[in-house]
C-alpha positions as CSV (number, residue, x, y, z in Angstrom):
1,M,-46.6,-31.8,170.5
2,S,-48.0,-34.0,167.9
3,K,-49.3,-30.9,166.2
4,G,-45.9,-29.3,166.5
5,N,-44.2,-32.5,165.3
6,R,-46.6,-32.7,162.3
7,E,-45.8,-29.1,161.4
8,V,-42.1,-29.7,161.7
9,T,-42.3,-32.8,159.6
10,M,-44.3,-31.1,157.0
11,A,-42.0,-28.1,156.9
12,G,-39.0,-30.4,156.7
13,S,-40.4,-32.5,153.8
14,H,-41.4,-29.3,152.0
15,K,-37.7,-28.4,151.5
16,D,-37.0,-31.7,149.7
17,E,-40.2,-31.9,147.8
18,V,-40.3,-31.1,144.0
19,S,-43.5,-29.6,142.9
20,R,-45.4,-31.0,139.9
21,R,-44.9,-27.8,138.0
22,E,-41.1,-27.8,138.6
23,F,-40.9,-31.5,137.6
24,L,-42.8,-30.9,134.3
25,E,-40.7,-27.8,133.6
26,G,-37.5,-29.7,134.2
27,T,-38.4,-32.7,132.2
28,G,-39.8,-30.5,129.4
29,A,-36.6,-28.6,129.2
30,A,-34.6,-31.9,129.1
31,V,-36.7,-33.2,126.2
32,V,-36.3,-30.0,124.2
33,A,-32.6,-30.1,124.8
34,V,-32.2,-33.7,123.7
35,T,-34.4,-33.1,120.7
36,A,-32.4,-30.0,119.7
37,A,-29.2,-31.9,120.1
38,S,-30.4,-34.8,118.0
39,T,-31.6,-32.4,115.3
40,L,-28.4,-30.5,115.2
41,G,-26.5,-33.8,115.2
42,A,-28.6,-35.0,112.2
43,Q,-27.9,-31.7,110.4
44,A,-24.2,-31.6,111.1
45,P,-22.2,-32.7,108.1
46,V,-20.4,-36.0,108.2
47,P,-16.6,-35.3,108.5
48,G,-15.2,-35.2,105.1
49,A,-18.6,-35.0,103.3
50,L,-18.0,-31.5,102.1
51,E,-14.7,-32.5,100.6
52,T,-16.0,-35.6,98.9
53,A,-19.3,-34.2,97.4
54,P,-17.8,-32.1,94.6
55,S,-15.5,-34.9,93.5
56,A,-18.4,-37.4,93.5
57,V,-20.3,-35.2,91.1
58,E,-17.2,-34.7,88.9
59,D,-16.7,-38.5,88.9
60,V,-19.9,-39.1,87.0
61,P,-19.0,-40.2,83.5
62,R,-20.0,-37.8,80.8
63,T,-20.0,-38.1,77.0
64,R,-20.1,-35.5,74.3
65,I,-22.9,-36.3,71.7
66,S,-24.4,-34.9,68.6
67,V,-28.1,-35.3,68.0
68,I,-30.6,-33.8,65.6
69,V,-33.9,-33.0,67.4
70,N,-36.8,-31.8,65.3
71,G,-34.5,-30.7,62.6
72,T,-32.1,-28.8,64.8
73,K,-28.6,-30.1,65.6
74,H,-27.4,-30.1,69.2
75,V,-23.9,-30.9,70.3
76,L,-23.8,-31.3,74.1
77,E,-22.2,-33.1,77.0
78,V,-24.5,-35.6,78.8
79,E,-24.1,-37.7,81.8
80,D,-23.9,-41.4,80.8
81,R,-26.8,-42.2,83.2
82,W,-29.3,-39.7,81.6
83,T,-32.2,-41.2,79.8
84,L,-33.3,-39.8,76.5
85,V,-36.5,-38.4,78.1
86,E,-34.3,-36.6,80.7
87,L,-32.3,-35.0,78.0
88,L,-35.3,-33.9,76.1
89,R,-37.3,-32.5,79.0
90,D,-34.7,-31.3,81.5
91,H,-32.0,-30.1,79.2
92,L,-33.6,-29.3,75.8
93,R,-36.9,-28.1,77.4
94,L,-39.0,-30.2,75.1
95,T,-41.7,-31.0,77.7
96,G,-44.3,-32.3,75.3
97,T,-42.8,-35.7,75.8
98,K,-44.3,-37.0,79.1
99,I,-42.9,-39.2,81.8
100,G,-45.6,-41.7,82.8
101,C,-44.6,-45.0,84.3
102,D,-40.8,-44.3,83.7
103,R,-40.2,-48.0,83.2
104,G,-41.1,-48.7,79.6
105,E,-44.8,-49.7,79.9
106,C,-47.2,-46.9,79.3
107,G,-45.8,-45.3,76.1
108,A,-46.4,-41.7,77.2
109,C,-42.7,-40.9,76.5
110,T,-42.7,-42.2,72.9
111,V,-40.6,-40.3,70.4
112,L,-39.3,-41.2,67.0
113,L,-35.6,-42.3,66.9
114,D,-34.5,-42.5,63.2
115,G,-38.1,-42.8,62.3
116,K,-38.9,-45.6,64.8
117,A,-41.2,-45.2,67.7
118,V,-39.3,-45.8,71.0
119,Y,-39.8,-45.3,74.7
120,S,-37.5,-42.4,75.6
121,C,-37.5,-43.4,79.3
122,S,-35.9,-46.7,78.3
123,N,-33.2,-45.4,76.1
124,L,-30.0,-43.7,77.3
125,A,-29.2,-40.3,75.9
126,V,-25.7,-41.5,74.8
127,W,-27.3,-44.1,72.6
128,A,-28.9,-41.3,70.5
129,D,-25.4,-40.0,69.4
130,G,-25.4,-39.3,65.7
131,R,-29.1,-40.0,65.3
132,E,-32.3,-38.1,64.6
133,I,-35.1,-37.6,67.1
134,V,-38.6,-36.2,66.5
135,T,-40.8,-35.3,69.4
136,V,-44.4,-34.1,69.4
137,E,-43.2,-30.5,69.1
138,G,-41.7,-31.5,65.7
139,L,-45.0,-32.6,64.1
140,A,-46.4,-29.2,63.4
141,R,-44.8,-27.3,60.4
142,G,-44.9,-23.7,59.7
143,G,-47.4,-23.0,62.4
144,R,-49.8,-25.6,61.1
145,L,-50.7,-28.8,62.9
146,D,-49.8,-32.1,61.4
147,P,-52.9,-33.7,59.8
148,L,-52.7,-36.4,62.5
149,Q,-52.8,-33.8,65.2
150,Q,-55.9,-32.2,63.6
151,A,-57.6,-35.6,63.3
152,F,-57.1,-36.2,67.0
153,I,-58.8,-32.9,67.7
154,D,-61.6,-33.5,65.2
155,H,-62.4,-37.0,66.6
156,N,-62.0,-36.1,70.3
157,A,-59.1,-38.5,70.7
158,P,-57.5,-36.7,73.6
159,Q,-59.3,-37.0,77.0
160,C,-57.0,-36.0,79.8
161,A,-54.4,-35.7,77.1
162,F,-51.5,-36.9,79.2
163,C,-50.8,-39.8,76.9
164,T,-51.7,-38.0,73.7
165,S,-48.1,-37.0,72.7
166,G,-47.0,-40.6,72.9
167,Q,-50.1,-41.8,71.0
168,L,-49.4,-39.2,68.3
169,M,-45.8,-40.3,67.9
170,S,-46.7,-44.0,67.6
171,A,-49.4,-43.2,65.1
172,R,-47.0,-41.0,63.1
173,A,-44.5,-43.8,62.9
174,L,-47.2,-46.2,61.7
175,L,-48.4,-43.8,59.0
176,N,-44.9,-43.0,57.8
177,R,-44.3,-46.7,57.0
178,N,-47.9,-47.6,56.1
179,P,-50.0,-44.6,54.9
180,S,-53.2,-46.7,54.6
181,P,-53.4,-48.9,57.7
182,T,-56.5,-50.9,58.7
183,A,-58.1,-50.5,62.1
184,A,-56.6,-53.8,63.1
185,Q,-53.1,-52.6,62.0
186,I,-53.5,-49.4,64.0
187,R,-54.5,-51.3,67.2
188,S,-51.5,-53.6,66.7
189,A,-49.0,-50.8,66.1
190,M,-50.3,-48.8,69.2
191,V,-50.6,-51.7,71.6
192,G,-47.7,-50.2,73.6
193,N,-49.5,-47.0,74.3
194,L,-51.8,-47.1,77.3
195,C,-54.8,-44.7,77.6
196,R,-56.1,-44.7,81.2
197,C,-59.1,-42.8,80.0
198,A,-59.8,-45.8,77.7
199,N,-60.5,-43.6,74.7
200,Y,-59.1,-46.2,72.3
201,P,-62.0,-46.2,69.8
202,A,-61.7,-42.4,69.2
203,I,-57.9,-42.8,68.8
204,V,-58.3,-45.5,66.2
205,E,-60.9,-43.3,64.4
206,A,-58.5,-40.3,64.4
207,V,-55.7,-42.3,62.9
208,L,-58.0,-43.7,60.2
209,A,-59.2,-40.2,59.4
210,A,-55.6,-38.9,59.2
211,A,-54.9,-41.8,56.7
212,G,-57.8,-40.7,54.6
213,Q,-59.7,-43.9,55.2
214,P,-63.4,-43.8,54.2
215,N,-65.8,-43.8,57.1
216,G,-62.8,-43.4,59.4
217,G,-64.9,-41.5,61.9
218,A,-67.7,-44.0,62.1
219,R,-68.0,-45.9,65.4
């Protein structure tokens, strides 16, 4: 009887028992279902979002400005929040001006604004209305490099070259106001341009050479 009882008991418990495979399949399906629901919920648009998004874009203040860039006049509408470097790179496709730190420290974005070297990442595009801008693309004339550009090449001033356009623009601003600077004056004028390759001696030599200084290439 004990054997029969054991068999009956085992048979009875088998009906209520959930196998390990069934348990894992059940919980796995539940996890997938919950995950899918969460994902779909995250992707579902917030009520009213589709209606408010277009108006949010339209609400961004915009201003019509006129600028002369590398000798060419441009009349265009800009968002008041655009920086000058955004206007130059993203909308005028003048990508020679680089974005480095994007907070007015490295000088990679330097351009000339009415002849003065400025960080274009720290100036709003609307501030340039009615003004003249020169970028590195505007240095060469008639297919010929600016003497300063050629001097940079001759004296191996560029290394990785990411900062080179900003270095050139700061140096050009200096030479425009002081055609014969000393090495000390060059260093002072270009203190706001960082070169992570630390090629400062060659850069100073190149600017001296462009200025026609004797022994400008001597280390």
